[in-house]
N, C-alpha and C positions, 0 to 999 in steps of 0.2 A: 710155162710161160705166168711171169709175175704181173698181174694188173696193178698199176699204182692206182690210188682212189685220187680222183683230182677233183676240185670242188671247183664246180662250173658256175660262172658268175652271170647275173642277168646282163644281156647286150643291151636291154630296152631301155632303160632310165639312167638318172644322173643321181649322183652320190651327192650326200648334204654338203659335203666341201665344194663341190662344183657349183650347187646352187648359190653357195653363199658367196662365191667369188663373183658371180656373174651379176648379183646383186648388187654386189658394192660397185662393182666397175659401171654398173646402169646408174647407181645412184651418183657416182663420181660426174659421170659426163652429165647427166640431168643438171646438179649443181652447178656444174661449169656455164651450162647454157642458160641458167637462170642469172647466175652474176654478169653475163656475157649481155644479156637483156635489159637488166639493171644499169650497165654501164652505156649501153647505146640510148634508153632513154633518157638518161643523165644527159648525154653528148648533143641530144637532139635538140634540147632545152636550151643546151648554152649556145649552139649554134643559132636555134632562133631569136635568143636573146641579141647576139651579136649582130645578126642581120636586122634586128628591129633597130638598133643602135647605128647601125650605118645608116638606114633609111633615116632617122630623126636626123642624123649629122649633115646629111645632103639637103633635107629640107632647110635647116637653118643657115645652109650656105647658099642654097638657091635665095633666101628672104635678103640675106646679107648684100645681094646685088642687086637688091631692088631698094633698101634704105637709103636716106641721105647722106653724102659724102660728110657731113658735118657728124652724123652719129659715129661714124670712123674716128673723127677728130676726137671725140668725148672720151672713144675706147682707148685710145693710143697711147701706149707706154704703162696701160696699168695693169698689164700681166693677165693671167686668165681670171675673166671677171663673168658675172652672170648677163646675159643680153640686155641691153639696156633702150632698145628700140620698142616702139608699140607695138602691142601685139605677140611680144618673145617672151613666155615665160621661162623661167629658169629650170623648172621640172617638165618632164614630159610623163604622163602615165598611159599605159597599154592598157585597153580595155575589150575584153571579147565577149560576146554575147552568151548566154546561158543556155543551155537546151530547152527546150519548150515555152519560150516566151518569159523567161522570170526574171529579165532584167539582164544587167551587166557586171561582170567582174572587175576586178582590176589583176590583171595578169601581171606588170609588170612597172616599175617606174623607171628611169632615167633623168639623170642629173647633167645639165648642159652648159658651158663656160665659152667664153670666146675671146679671142686675143689679136689684137691690130698693132701692126708694126710696118712702119716705112720701110722702103727698099732704097737702100744707099744709092745716092746720085739721082734721085727722081722723084718728084713730088707730085707725081700724076698715079704714082702705080702703089700698093699696099697688100701685104701679105695679111689673109684672115683665116687665122684658125679655128676651129671647133671641134669641143673636147665633150664626148659624152661617156658619163660614167655610172655603173649601176653594178649590184651585188648579184652573185651567185650562191645558191644555197650550197651552205658544205665547205665554202671556199672563204679565208680571211681576210683577203686583200679584196677590195672593189677592182674591175675589169675597167678598161678606159680605151676608148677608139678616139682618133684623131682625125680630121680630115681639115685638108688645107685648098684655097684659092686664092688668086688675085683679085683685086677691084682696081679697075680702072677709071679715073675721074673722068667722065666724059661732058660733066658740065663745065668746067675748067676750060676758057678759050685758049690757054696757053698749054695745053695737052696736046 
């Protein structure tokens, strides 16, 4: 009988090629996770800004229900303009407290406009719209949120 010489390979380790492929797959997976995390942070900030804009807009709509009807007369038909009632700034700045009591920091600014229009067929009811605009990082166009409400003229006896 003739025995053939066999080369035996150790079964206990990995070849260099297997290690390189495994590191490549691991690196690609970790890079994908890092990109997803950055995108999640960006979308979280954008969601917070949208939520803050909605809060600012709701606040202005609530104020509209307390302003005199004549202030609505003055804004009627002008298109979107800066709010003209007492105490209503045209820009709102959201600030956050810095850690350790180091003061406040400006987080974001929102521009506010409003528009008043009559509803056809009645002099006692008006549409009031509030438009809040802001800019996001790495986005070329400003984002805008519009909220609307109707205001009834409770003070007019003919209504």
